[in-house]
N, C-alpha and C positions, 0 to 999 in steps of 0.2 A: 551491460552496456554503460553502467555508471562508473565502471572502473574499480568497483569494490572487490575485495578478495572473497573467494568462495568460502563458505562455512558449512558445517554439517547441518545446522538449522536451516540454512538457506536452501538446502537440497530437499527438505521435507515440508517446509512451511509454505503455504500458498492459498489459493482460492479454488473453490469448487462451484461450478454453476449447475444448479439443480432447481429449476422453477417449482418442482413439486415438494421440495423440502423446506420446512420453516427454519432450519438451521442455516445460519450464514446470511449474508446480505444479497448474494447473487449479483453483485456488481463489484467492480474494482474502483476504489476511491483513494487517491493519494493524499487527501486531506488539505489540498491547497486553499480551499475556501471554508474549512472547518472553523467553528467557534468565532464567526465573524472576522476571520483572518483571510487575507488574500495574498497572492504572490506579486501584487502590483508594485510594492516597494522594491522587490528584487528586480522586476522587469524594468522599472524606472531608474535603477542604479542607486537607490537609497539604502539598500540592504545587500550584503554580500553573500547571504546564505538563505536556503529554504529548508525548513524542517519538514521532511516527508513522513507522514504517518500512514503506513500501508495498513488498510483494514483487512488483514489476512484472516482466513477462517481457522488458522492454526495448523496443526500437524495433519497433513492430508495423505500421508504415506499409505494407509490402508484403503484410501478411497481412489487410488490410481489404478 
């Protein structure tokens, strides 16, 4: 939905929700408020871009 081209990595990298597993975060975070940063400058028109940091669990091919 972001209009980015498909990649091989994009087909196997993602998130797994397993509340019983200590591996992974068990939530999706796009990093908009990470490290005391916020997207308010973008929303208010002061910045033209947002750096999204997807906290993926990595290669989840075998877990699907």
